[in-house]
N, C-alpha and C positions, 0 to 999 in steps of 0.2 A: 504493500500500500504506500502511495506517495505521501510526502510530508503534507501536501495540501489536503489530502483526504484525512490524514491523521489529525490535523489541527482544525478540522471543519468546525468543531464545537467551541473553538476559542473566539472570543470577541476580537482579539488582536489580529485574527486572520481576515477580518471583514471590515476594517476601517474604523473600528470603534476604539476609543480610549476610555478607560475607567478613571473618573476624576472625583475628587471629594473636597468638601469644605469642612474644616475642623474648628470646633469651638471648645478649647480646653478650659479646665479650671485655672484660675489666675489669682495671683497675689500682687498687689501694688508694690513696686520697687523691690521685688524679689526675683531677679532673673534666674537664679539657680532653681528655684521651685518651678518657675514657668518653663524652663528648658526641659526639665524632667517630664513635665506634663505634655509638652510639645512632642518630645521623642516617644512617649508612650503612645500617643495617637498616630505618630508617623509609623511606628512598628505595626500598629493595627491596620493602617492603610496598606502597608507592605503585605500583611497576611491576607488582605482582601484583594490583592493584585491591582491596586490603584497605580496608574501611571503618573498621577499628579495629586498633591494634597496642599491645600491653601489654608493658612492660619490668619487670625485677625491683625489689624493694624496695631503696630507697637506692642504686639503680644508678648514679647520677651521682657518688656519693662512694665507694661500696663500703660494705657492711654492717659489716664487721669492723674498723672504725676505733677502737672503744672510746673512750677519752678524747680522741682526736684530733677527735672531733665538737665539742669545745668550742673548737677553734681558729678564730678569726675569719678567718684567711687562707683556710682550707679552705672555710668557709661562704660567704665573699665570692665565691670562685671558682665554687662551685656555682651561685650566683644568676646570675653572668655567663654561665655556660654554658647555663643554662635560657633566658636571653634570646636566645642564638644559636639554640637549638632553636626557640623561638617564631618568630623571624624567618624561619628556613628553612622552617617549616611552611606558610608562605603559599602555596607552590606545590604542596603535597602534599595528596592526597585523604584519607588516613586520620586519624581521631582518634588522637592519640599520648598515651599515659599513661606517665609516668616517675616514679621514686621518688627523693626527695631529702630531706636534712635542712634545715629552714627555721626561721628565727627569727621568732617572732610574739609581740608583747606581752611581750618580754623573756624568753620561754621558747623551748625548742627542741622542735620537733615532727618526727615521722617522717611524711612527707607523700606522698600520691599526687597528682601534678600532671597535670591533664588539659588538653591543648593541641589546638587545631584552627584551621588557616588563619590563623595569625598572632595568635591570641588564647589567653589562658589562661582556660579555661572555669570552672575551679574548683580549689580546694585542699582535699583531704580528709585530715585527720590520722588516724593510727592510733589506734583506740579503746582497745585492750587491749594493755598492754605486759607481756610475760613477764618475770618476775623470779624464776625458779626454775631449778634445775640449772645448765645452762651459760649461761642467759640473765640479763643484768643491765641490761635496757634502761631501767629507771626511773632508773638512775644518770645517764643522759644525757638522756632524752626525757621529755616530759610527755604524759599521756593526752589523747586528742582531746577528751573531754567537759569538760576543764578550760579549753578555749579561751574567751576573752572576746569577741574581735572577730568579727563575722559577715562583715565586709568588710575587706579590707586593700589597700594599694597594693603592687602587685607587678609587676615587669617593665614598668613604665610604665602599668599598667592598674589599675582598681579591680576586685578579684576576690573572689568569694564564698569564705569560709573556714569550714569546720566539717564535722561528721559527718552533717549533715542535707541533703545535696545529691544530687539525681539529675539526669542530663543527658538531655534529650528532643530527638530530631531532629525538626524541624518538617516535613521532607519525607519521612520514613520513620516513620510513626506508631507502629510497633511497636518502634522502635529506641530503647530507654530504658536508660541505663547507670547503674550504681552501682559505686563503688570502695570496697574495704576493703583492709587491709594485714595479711598473714601471720596473726598470732595471732588476729585478728578472726574467722577461720573456726573456730578450735579451741575457742571458748568455747561454753557451752550454747545461747545464742541469738545467733548472729552478727548484726551490724548489717544485713547484706544480707537477712536474713529480713524485716525491716520494709520495706526498700527494695523487695523483690519484691512485697510486699503493696501497696506504694504505686505499683506499676506497672512497676518495673524488670524488663526481660526479659534483660538481659545483665549478669551480676554478675562483677566483676573483682577478683582478688586479686593484689597485688604482694607477692611473698614472697622471703625470703632464708633459707628453712628449710635448716638444715644436715642432713647425711645421717647416719643411723645404721642399723644392721641392721633391716630390716623397716619402716622409716619410710615408704618409698615406698608400701607397701601401705596404710598408714593414711591417707596423703594421698589415695590413690585412693578409699578408703572415704568420707572426708569430702566430697570433691568430688562423687562419684557420688550420695551420699545427699542432700547439700544441694541439688544441682541438681534432683534429682527431687522433693524436698519443696517446693521453691520454684517448680517448673515453669519453670525458667529455664536459660539457658546459663551455664556457670561457667568462666571463664578463669583459670588458675593459672599464674603465671610465677615461677620460683625462680632464685636466684643460682647461678652455675656457676663456671667456671674464672677464677681471678684473686683470689678472696677469700683472705684470710689463713688458713693452715692451722696457726696457732700451737697451737690445741687442738681444732680442728674440721675437718671436710671438707665439700665441697659437690659436688652431683651435677648441677646445672643442670636439674632436673626441671621440665618444663612440660606442661600438659595442658588439653584443652578438652572439657568435658562438655556435653551437651544433654539435659535432663530424664532424667538417670540413664544416658545412653548415652555412652560414650567415643568421641568423634569423631576426636581426634588427640592425639598424645603425642610429646614430644621424646625424643631419645636421652639417656642418662645417662652421666656420666663421659666425655664425648666430648672435652673439652678444647678445643672449637672453638665459635664462635658458631653459633646456629641460629635460624631463623625457621620456626615451625610455624603453618600456616594451614589453615583449613577454612571451609566455608559453614554458617552457623547459620540454621535455619528459624524466623524470628521469628513468622510467621503461625501456624505450628503450635503454638508456645508459647502465643500468645494464645488460640487455639481450646481448648487444654487447660484453661486457667484459666477461660475462659467456661463450659465444659461442666462443670467440677468445682465445684459450688456451695459445698462446704465451704471452698474456698480463699477465697471472698468472705466466708463466715461468719466465718472466722478474722480476716480483715482488719477486719471490723466490730467485733471485740472490741478492736482497737487503733486505732480511728478517729481519736482525738485525736492520737495520736503520728504517725499517717500524714499527717494534715493539716499537721503541722509541717515536713514535707519541703519544701525549696526546689527548684523546678524551674528548671534553667538550659536555655534553649532555644538550639538551634544548627541551622544548615542544613548537612547533610552534603554536599549537592551531588551531581554525577554523576561516575562514573569516566571515565577517558579513552577507554575502549573501549566500543563498542556491544554486541558479543557477548562475553559472559563465561560460559564453560561452567561447569557445576556441578562443584565440587571437594569432593565427598564421595561415599561409596559409597551406592548405592541398590540395595537388595535386589530382585532380580527376583521373589522370592517372599516378600512381607512377612509372610505368615502362617507362614512356615517359616524357622527360624534357619539362617544359613549356616554357623555353627560346628558341627562334627560333634558335639562333646560336648553343646552346648545342644540340638541337633536330637534326639539320642538321649533326652535328659531330657524334652524337650517331647513327643515321641512317647509315651514311657512315661506321662507325666502325662495326656495327652489320652485315651489308650486306657483308663487306669484310671478317669478321670472318667466316661467312657461306661459302663464296666462297673459302676461304683458306682451311677450313676443308674438303670440297668436293674435292678440288684439290689434297690435300695430300692423301686422301683415294684412289682416282683413280690412282695416281702415284705409291703408295705403292702396290696396288693390280695388277697393270699392265693392268687394264681394260680400254678400249677405248670407251665404250658405256654405257649409262644408260637407264633404262626403268622407265617411270613415268606416273602415271594416272593423267589426267588433267580434272577436273570436271567443271571448270568455276567458282569455289569458291575461297576464299581468299588464303587458305593455299597452294593448288596445284599451284595457279598462282604464288605466291611468290617463291615457291620451283623451279618452272620452270625458273623464272627470274634468280635465283642464278645459276642454271645449265647452262643457256646460257652464263652468264658471265664467269663461270668456264671454259667452253669449249673454249671460245674465248682466255682466258689467256693460256690455254694449247696448243693452236694452233690446236685444233681438229675441224673438221667440225661440224656445228650445226646439220647436218643430222644424226650424231651419237647419238643425243638425240632422243630416240624412245618414242614419246609421244602418249598416247592412251586416247581417250575419251570412257568411258565405260557406256553407258546409261543402266538404269534399269527400273523398273516398274513405278517410279515416277519422272524420269528425265524430267526437263522442257525444252522447246525449247529455252528459254532465256539462261540458263546456257550452254546448249550444243552448241548453236551458238556462245556464247562468247568464249568457249573453242576452237572451230574451228578457229575463227577469230584470237585469240591470237597465236595459234600454227602457223598459216599462216604468221602472221606479224613477228614472231621471226625466221622463216625459219627452224624449226625443222621438223623431220620426223613425220608426223601426220597420225594416223589411227583411225578408229572407230570399236569397237567390242562390240556388245550387250551382256550383261550378262543375258538377259531374258531367253534364252533357257536353259543355264546351271543351273540357279537358279530354273527354273521350274522343271527341272529334279531332282534336290536335294529335292525340296519340295514334289515332287511325291514319291521319294524314301523313305522319312521319313513319308509319309502319312499325310502331312499337309493339313488342310482343303482348303487352297487357291488353291491347285492343282486340287481340285474338283469344283472350281468356287465360293467358299465361301470367302467373303471379310473379312478374319481374318488377320488383320495387326498387329500381335503380335511381340514380340522381336525376335522370331525365324525367322519370315518373314523378318525382317530388317537385322538380322545378316547373313542370307543366302546370301543376296546380297553383303554385305560388304566382306564376306568370298570369294565369287565368284570373286570379283574384285581383291583382293590381290593374290589369288591362280593363277589367270590368269597372273598377272604381274610377279610373280616369275617364271612361266613356260616360259613366253616370255624372261625373263632375261637368263634362262638356254639356251634357243634356240639361243639367240643372243650373248652369252658370255658377258652379261651386268650386271650392278649393279642396283638393285631396289632402287630408291630414295624415301624415305618416305616423307610425307608432313604434318603429324599431329603436332599440336602445343602444347605449354606448358599448355595453358588453358584447352585443351581437356584432357591432362594427369592428371591435377589436379582434374577434375570432373569425370574422368573415362569415358569420352564421346568418346570412341573408342572401336572397336570390338576386343576382345583379340585373341591372337594367330594368326591364318591365316585370320585376318581381317585387318582393317586399322591401327591397333596397330603395325604391324610388317613391317619391311623393312630391306634392307642391311645397309643403312645409312640414317639418318634423319637430314637434315639441320635445321629444324624448331623446334626441340625437346625442346629447352630452350627459345623459343620466344613466348610470350603471344599473344593472338589474337589482343589486342589493339595495340601492337607494330607492328604486321604484317600489320595492316591497314596503319600505318604511314610509314612503310618501302615502301609499294607500292606507297603511295603519294610522298615519297622522290624520288623514281625512276621516277615518272611522272615529278616532279619539275626539275629534272636534265636531263630529256629527254634522258635517256640512249638508248632507242630503237626506237626513232622516234615518230612523231606526231600520226600516225595511231595506233601504239601500245598503246600510251598514252590514246587515246580515248577509246580503248577496256578496258584498266585498270580502267578508270573512271566508265565504265558500270559495271564492276565486283565489284568495291567498293560500288556501289549503289544497289547491289542485296541483297535480304534478305538471311541471313546465314541459310542454310538448309542442312540436310543430304540427302534430296531427296530420301527417302526410302519408304515413305508411300504416296500413291496417295491422292490428295485432292478431295474435293467434286465436284469441277469443274476444268476446264483446267487452270483457273487463280489462284487457291488457292495453296499455297506453305506451306509445313511442316516447321514450324519455330523452329529452335534449341533453341532460346532464350526464347520462350514461355514455354519450358519444363525445361530448366536448369537455366534460369535467364539471364538477360542482361550481356553480356561478360564484358562490361565496369565496372559493379558492381562486378562481380565475379573475375575479374582480380585485382580489388582493395582489395577484401577479400584475395585472394591468396597472394598478396604481403605482407600484414601485418601479416597473419597467418604463412606463411612459412619463410619469410625473418626475421621477428622480433619476432615471437612467442607470439604475443600479445593475451590477453584474448578476447574472442568474444565480450564482452560488450564494450571493448575499441575500437575494430574494428568497431562496430556499431556506437559508439560515433564519431569516426573520419569520417565514411561514411556520417553521418548526417551533419557534418560540411563541407564536400566536395560536397555532392549531394543534401542536403535538401534545404528547403525554405530559410534558413538563411545562405546558403553556402558561405564560403569565398574561396572555391576551385578555383584552378588555371586551366584555360582552355588554352591549347596550341593553338596558332594562326598560321597564315601563311600557311605552307604546310599541316597542319593537317586537317582543315575543319571538316565537319560532323555536325550532329544535336546536340543540347544541351538539356539534359534531367534533370529532377529533380525527386527525390524519397523521399517519406515520410518515417518516422521511421518504420511503419508497413511493408512497402515493403522491406526496408533494412533488417529488422529482418527475414522476410519470406525467402528471397534468401540466407541470411547468414546461416540460419538453414539448408537449403538444401545443401549449400556448405560444411558445417561442416560434415554433415552425409556422403556425397559422398567422401569427401577428407579423412576423418579419418577412415571410416568404410568399404566402399565398393570398393575402387579403388586402394589400395596400391599394391595388387597382380599384377596389370597390370604394375605399375611403377617399380616393382622389376625385370621386364624382358623387359626393353626397349632397342631398338637398339642403337648403337653408334651414337653420334652427338655432335657438339661443344657447349660448354657453351658460351653464347653470352653476357649476362648482369650481373651486380652485384646483380640484383634481384634474381639470383640463378637459378638452374635447379632442376629437380626432379629425376635425375638419381641416382640409388643406388651406383654408382661408383663416385658420385660427392657430391652435396650439401645435399641430402636427403636420410637418411636411416631410415626406419620405418618397424615395423612388419606388415605383411599382415593380421593378425588376431586381430588388435586393435579395440577397441570400441570407438564410438563418444560420449558416454553418458556424460563424464565429460564436454566436450565443449558445448554440447546441454543444459545441466543443468545450466551451468554458464550463457549462453545466456538467458535462460528462467527466471532465478532468478534475473537478474540484468538489463534487458532491457525491458522497458514497451512497450505495443503495440502502444501507441501514447503518445504525450506530452500533 
């Protein structure tokens, strides 16, 4: 077995770095005690395979020393204890960043000290010193940009000193660090903004922010927005128990954000030490920056300043364990928020985006009617719900919605009855037209064996039916001066699960084109939960949700058997997961499989939306994940792009993206899937 396969279970094989914020116990002006507590948490970080651990501002001396900072006895002791930490770090895996008061060029600076494997990598002084309200830092400290020396002798080493330092791991190309201190984040342009544009992916803030009412909310706002704007991870570690409460109080607040998402947070007012750790996805951050051209455009505006950053290279090395499981939540449904409140809000927005899109198209075209095929399945059901709400808003009668159920050779009584019940409850114009005769005529014209009584259910047999339905809908639209409303969803476009041209691929306007199957299920549940159309309609919608997803093109062996889409192209819940990470973040197949295993496998930490979502809970082993990902990659990259290159208009709904060539996805129709299939085969084992 190759090293790649052997290390498949380690986060460090997939572009993740485990990072942590530490809030140790502290005693004011007792550096020896503080260094012991710092090292204790550093050893714990090592045991948990962290690549980085960050401690609070001035944590070796305490922040609230006031004029005691001028005492040489205290400052000498701080330097001795830093030396002990440096020596002890030789046997530790993580980069350790501590806060200390240091004398440089006859001045006193508030410094972030970065240590790794027996070396001091760099010393970064605090740039902005608050001198307002309760803060008087300029009384003791000098702003970082006043520094004169770029290199100093410290802890027996020649060490870079200044605010222009970033740290680059030579063995983890995306692991680039920058440190700033407390107030540096609170100014209009934090120093880390420039560091991020210079390539830093992990931004670190050593803080000793005191607590007042509502201040924690503001900290969250700062860290969330800054991490999102910089497309970076942001680690914030604040002082806690032990600081002097002469006039202030301290809550020990620490948090870790990644591109606007809160990954982990410490307790507050706990009175005990705490190590908060989580895995940061560095590859994903790099991908976001590479994809977002304006990030580079902004960096170009400050090119001279960015060139002035000094890069300190270091080798992180390898953790002591081979298999290190992912320590962060992975949503099983990345297109669907796990939080009930956010889920409700997203469903509301998605539904109204679809309604608004259709409303605008009808108003601009001057058409007063639509034609829609209603199968009794998820997609056509949701499209019909959107249409009804649109006509209500336009003040048009629901009877102007010309809904047709179009039974074919394999249509079940269940779906046809559900279609009829739904159309009746919604009060639209409902009719039934069998596509059997026209399909049989076409099969006979092309001399297909089925027309002679042979049970040959090939792709031609299936596509003749899909084509007959769409051709009929377009002619009905011509006849009634109406617009054909498409129903196919994003998941089907991704997998090419639609009949090209005059099949279900085509329409005049498609409200579902950027909505994945999993989200459509939840949108229908949201409609039920809000009782938009009454209890009787809700009951029909529940029946539709509980029906097997099927194209109903091939007759079963008996009346009760149903052709299952998911048996052929894989579970939609898994394929939507693959779609999200392949199209939205361009992740390698091996990483997608790794994430899927943590979301869907036996050891899954995956988040399952509750409340209005409902549904069955499934698990998939690695072999099953690999099987369906293999199929997804082949269909997505090699066989389906020509269909996506000619999709009808429709609104983009979610930040997960669309596959329209006029929007998020542009790709050649003649591409090969070999690169992705090979990466999957080489780096993902069949089983653990």
